[in-house]
C-alpha positions as CSV (number, residue, x, y, z in Angstrom):
1,M,2.8,-29.6,-39.7
2,T,1.9,-26.5,-41.7
3,N,3.1,-23.2,-40.2
4,I,0.4,-20.5,-40.3
5,T,0.8,-16.9,-39.3
6,P,-1.0,-15.4,-36.3
7,E,-3.2,-13.5,-38.8
8,E,-4.2,-16.7,-40.7
9,R,-5.0,-18.3,-37.3
10,H,-7.1,-15.3,-36.3
11,I,-9.0,-15.3,-39.6
12,Q,-9.5,-19.1,-39.5
13,S,-10.9,-18.9,-35.9
14,L,-13.4,-16.1,-36.9
15,S,-14.4,-18.0,-40.0
16,N,-14.8,-21.3,-38.1
17,N,-17.1,-19.5,-35.7
18,G,-19.3,-18.0,-38.4
19,A,-18.1,-14.4,-38.1
20,C,-19.3,-12.1,-40.9
21,I,-18.3,-8.7,-42.2
22,K,-21.3,-6.4,-42.1
23,R,-21.1,-3.9,-45.0
24,P,-22.6,-0.4,-44.8
25,D,-25.3,-1.5,-47.3
26,G,-26.4,-4.2,-44.8
27,T,-25.1,-7.2,-46.8
28,K,-22.8,-9.7,-45.0
29,E,-19.7,-11.5,-46.2
30,P,-17.9,-14.3,-44.3
31,V,-14.5,-13.5,-42.9
32,T,-12.1,-15.3,-45.2
33,M,-8.4,-15.1,-46.1
34,D,-9.5,-13.8,-49.5
35,F,-11.3,-10.9,-47.8
36,Y,-8.2,-10.4,-45.6
37,R,-6.0,-10.1,-48.6
38,K,-8.3,-7.6,-50.3
39,A,-8.5,-5.5,-47.2
40,V,-4.8,-5.3,-46.8
41,K,-4.4,-4.5,-50.5
42,Q,-7.0,-1.7,-50.0
43,C,-4.8,-0.2,-47.3
44,V,-1.7,-0.3,-49.4
45,T,-3.2,1.0,-52.6
46,G,-5.3,3.6,-50.8
47,G,-2.5,4.8,-48.5
48,Y,-4.4,3.9,-45.3
49,N,-2.8,2.6,-42.1
50,A,-5.9,0.4,-41.6
51,V,-9.4,-0.3,-42.8
52,T,-12.2,-1.4,-40.4
53,Y,-15.5,-3.2,-40.8
54,E,-18.3,-4.0,-38.6
55,L,-18.1,-7.6,-37.4
56,E,-21.0,-9.9,-36.6
57,L,-20.3,-12.7,-34.2
58,P,-23.1,-15.3,-34.2
59,G,-24.7,-15.7,-30.7
60,I,-22.8,-12.8,-29.2
61,D,-24.5,-9.5,-28.7
62,G,-22.6,-6.3,-28.9
63,D,-20.8,-3.9,-31.2
64,F,-17.7,-5.5,-32.8
65,E,-15.2,-4.4,-35.4
66,I,-12.3,-5.9,-37.3
67,A,-9.3,-3.9,-38.4
68,F,-7.0,-4.9,-41.2
69,W,-3.6,-3.1,-41.1
70,R,-1.4,-2.3,-44.1
71,D,1.4,-4.5,-42.6
72,G,-1.0,-7.5,-42.6
73,H,-1.8,-7.4,-38.9
74,V,-5.5,-7.9,-38.0
75,D,-7.3,-7.0,-34.8
76,S,-10.9,-7.8,-33.8
77,G,-12.9,-7.0,-30.8
78,T,-15.4,-4.5,-29.3
79,T,-15.7,-1.3,-31.2
80,R,-14.1,0.5,-28.2
81,R,-11.1,-1.8,-28.3
82,I,-10.6,-1.3,-32.1
83,I,-10.8,2.5,-31.7
84,D,-8.1,2.2,-29.0
85,C,-5.9,0.1,-31.3
86,L,-6.4,2.7,-34.1
87,A,-5.4,5.5,-31.8
88,R,-2.0,4.0,-31.0
């Protein structure tokens, strides 16, 4: 059995359910491990604690975000929840 990290499991779950990153220009990109690695790298090279993106969850109405942390952790949920996570 292959061991996967909680972050990989989280990204796979979002991907399997069709979640997409909504960019500011309106384009969408699937949530993938490649996107995850780029976002974490962006945190490290930019000196950020985290970067966030709007998240679209097919069939679920609401405002959702995903946060990628410089240590590799990932959080997703309502915009309010992500704001609370960032404030900690």
